[in-house]
N, C-alpha and C positions, 0 to 999 in steps of 0.2 A: 266676110270677116269670120263666119263659123268655118269657112273651109280654109282659111288661113290658119285659124288657131288649131284646128284639127291637124293640118299639114305641120304646123310648129311642134304639135306634141309627137306626132310620129316620127318626126326627125330627132326629138330629144328621147324616145323611147330607149334606144341602145345605150345611152349615157345612163339614164335612170336604172336600168337594168344591170350595168356594170358596177355603178355605185351599190347597189343593193347587194349584189354579188361579193364587192369587197366587204361589205358588212357581215355577210353570213358565211360565205364558204369559208374563210380561214378558221372560223370558229369549228365547222364541220370537219375541215382537215385536221385541226389540231386534236380534236377527239377520236377521230378514227386512227390517227397515226399513234396516239398514245395508247389505245387498245391492242393495236397490232404489236407494238413494241412489247406491252405486258405480255402478251401471248408469247413472243419470241425471246423472252427474257432468259429462260432455261437454254435456249438454243443457241443463241448468239454468244461470242466471247465478250468479256466485260470491256474491253476497250472499244470494240465496235458497239456496243449498246451505249456507253457514254457518248461516242460520237454522234450516232443518230439522235439520241435524247438532246444532245446540245443544240441540234439545228432545227427540232421541232417548231419551236417558237419563232426563230429567225426565217426559216422557210415559209411559215403561215404569215409572216410579215411582208415576204417578199411577193408572196401571191396577191396579197392585199394591195401592195405598191404597183404591181403589174396591172391588176384590174382598174386601179386609179387613173393609172396613166392611159390606159386606152379608153377610159371612160372621157377623160378631158381631150383626150387626142381626137374623138369622134364629136366633139360637140360643135354643132353648126353654127357658128357665130364667125361674123366677117374677121374678128381678129385672129383667127385660127391661121395665122400666117408662117412663115419660115421661122421667124424669131420666136414666135410662141412656141414651135415645135421643138426648137433648139433647147430652149429653157427648159419645157417639159421632159425632154430626153436627158438633160444634164441632172435634173432632180432624181430622177430616177435611176440614173447611174451612180449618183451620189447614195441613194437609199439602199440600192443594191451592194455597194461596194462596203458600205457601213454594216450592213445585216449580215454579210458574208464574214466580216471580222468578229463581229458579235458572236456568232456561232462558234469560230475558233477560240474566243476568249472564254466561253461557257465550256469548253472541252478542255480546259488546263487539267483536270483531275487525271487525265491520261498519264500525265507526268509521274504521278504516284504508282501507277502501273507498271511503269517502264523501271521504276527504281525496285518496284517489288521482286524483279526478277533477280535483283543484286542482294536480295534480303541476307544471304549468308554472310556478304561483308559489310552490310549497312545495317544498322540495328534501328530499323525504320519504327519498331513497335514503341520505343522509348524517345525516339527523337524525331518528332513531328516537324522541327524546325526545317530539316532537309526537304520533307515535301513541300511545305510552304514556300521554301527558297526557289526551288526549280518551278513551281506554280506561278510565282511573281515573275521570274525570268521569261517564261513562256507568255505570259500576259503582257509584260512589256514589249516583247518582240511583236506580238500580235497587234498591240496599239500603235507601234512604230510604223510597221508596214501598212497598216490600214490608214493612218494619217497620212503618209506618203502617198498612197495611192488616190485617197480623197484630194488632196493637194494637186496630183497630176490631173485629175479630172477638172479641176478648177483653172487649170492653165498656169499654176504657179511654177516659176522655174525652180525645180526640185533641187538641182545640182547646184545652183547658186546658194540655196538656202541651207543645204549639207554643208558646204564649204563654211558659210557663217557660223553655223552652229558649231562646228569643230573649232573654230577660232575662240569662240565665246566660251566652250567647254573647256578649252585648253587655261583660258585665263581664270575661269571659275575654280578649276582643280588645282592651280597654282595658289590662288588665294584660300582654299581650304583642305590644305595638305592633313590637318589632323582628322577632319572628318573622312577623307579619302583612305588614310592608314587604317581607320578603324573599321570602314567598309570592307577593305582588302582582308583585314584580320578577321572580320565575321564570316567572310566567304571561306577563308581558310578553316575556321573552327567549324563550319557546317561540312565541309568536304571532308576533314580529316577526322572528325568526330571524336575527340578526347574525352568528351561527356556529353551527355544528352539531359532533356528535361526531366526532373526528378533524381537525378544522381547526388548524392552527397560528395562534394568536393572541398579541395583545400587550395586556395589560391593565393600564395604568398601569406598575409597576416589575416586574411578572411577565409571562412569556411562556412558552409551550410548547403542547404539543397537548392538545386538550380530550378528556378521557375520560368525564366524566359531568356532565349538567345535571339537577339535581334542582329540586324546588320552594323548597328552603331555599339551595341553593349549587351551586358549579360547580366541578368539580375539573379541574385541568390538569396535565400532566407535563411539567416543565422538560427542558431540554438535559443538566442534570445528573442525569435521571432521579429526581428528587425530585418526590412529588405535592404539590401547593399547593390548598387548598381556599379559596375566596374566597366571602363572602357575596353572593347576587345583588344585594341593594341596593347594594353597593359596585360590582359588576360595570357595573350600570345608569348609576352615576354616574361612571364612567371613559370615557375615549376608547377605542373598541374598534376594535382593528386586525386585520382577518382578513386573514392572509397568504395564504390558499388561494384567495381570490377575484381575486388579481392574475394577469395572465396572463404575466408576465415578473419577474425580479428586476433591480433596479440594481445593477451593480458599477462602482464608481468607485474608482480610485487613482492614486498618482502615482509616476512614475519619476524619480529624482534621478540626473543623471549629472554627471561631472566637468566642470569649467571647460575642460579640455584638448579636449573635444568641437568639433569644427567645425561651422560652419553647414551645411556639403554632408551631414557625417553626421547630423545632426538632422533635416534635410529628408529624406533617405533612410531615416532610421529610422522617422520617422512615418508615411511612406508605407508602408513594408513592415509595419510593425506594423499599421496601419489595415486593409490588404489581407488579412493574416492572420487577423485577428479576424473581417472580414466573411465570411471561406470557412468558418468553423466552422459546424457544423450546428444547435449550440444557442446561437448568438448572433442577434439580430435585426440584420441588416446595416445598415438604415437608421438605427439608434440609434448606430453607432460613430462616436465622435469622438476623434482623438489630437491633441492642439495642445500647443505650447511654452507652458507657463503663466506662470511667473514665474522669476526669478533669486534664489535663496536665498544665505545667507551663504556656503555651501560647495557648492552644487549647481544646475545647471540643472533645472528641474522640468518633466516632461511629464506633462500630465494626460491621463488616459485614463479614457472614460466610455462604456458600453455596457450593454444590457439582455440578460439571460441567460434562456433558456426554461426552464431546469431549475429546478422549483420545489421539491421536498424538500430540507431542509436539507441532509441528509447528502450527497445527490447534487451538490448545489450545491458545497459544500466540495471534493468530488473534481474537479468541472470547473475550479474555480478553482486547484487544485494542478496540473492538467493544463497550463493555459493558462500559470500562471506560469513553469512550466519551459520552454515554448515561448518566451516572452518574455526569459528569461534566455540561451537559445541565440542567439535573434536579435540581443540587445544584443552578445554576445561576437562573433558574425559580423560585426557592424557595426565592430568595432575599437573600441566605447566602454567605458567602465568606470562603474560604479556609485560614486556619491559617498557620503562617510560623514563625520561631523563630524571635522576636524583642526584642529591648533594648529599654527602655524609660529613658531618663537622663533628671534629674530636674535641670534647670540652675536657679542661684540664680539671684533676680532682681538687675538691676544695679540702684545703687541712685545717 
């Protein structure tokens, strides 16, 4: 009996050692590879570092799967027959295929590096949607091909399954044309990049700051702090005005002065106002024009037109307020008065 027990334990020894190795060796492997990658971080190109880093955990799991496969393959039991070996090999193939796909899934950030080479044409700093878009496409393709490989290992007729999926996909697309049109419009917005996240845009009757661009809709935050979600198909059909792509803002207004203002006062006021605006650091001096525009029913109108380099809307309003106060003081110093609608009544004399 002792001899039988000792012989059985001796036969189980390789299995036990392999199981212990499956528990310990992947941990040691992961730590060693991490240290090697950290030491080579400054010497490897970034895409190669991302690729190696993405496969550290999957390759450790592959090592564990291999050791477990070998451990169960050398089990000295009577059920270790051909069917057992076939099932064991199938499980290992499925695990190996899945882990290879997992490593490819984790390496999706390489897409951002590929896009960065076209950074002169694509504003990737302000449009993170494009990076997420291509990462999602990459992961979807990895998921599809990994799924096909797993089904092929299981003996599923992949060709017939793909044919059926194509017919089902056609039926679904016909039933969801609106969703499909929004998806296509979202892809168009991502590729053409008429605006990015953080841009202030005008889309038809809606305007505000872009908060998110998804495959179905675009969300903007209005000046009233209201989140407005617009379907991408409607966004593409509108005239898109991207206020962030301009280099300056147009500011045009009219000053109405009373008819008691003399010609000399008007001439001097126009000159002083023009010089004051040109001297402002936030004003493009070559764009400043101050002219006597027209004679209204109750006022002489001075048209002021200029471009301000202050782009954020809140800062622009603050700059307008500051300059308006300067203009008001200048008009008062010139001895002029602002006009307002008046009505004159001629009362007959009492006899």
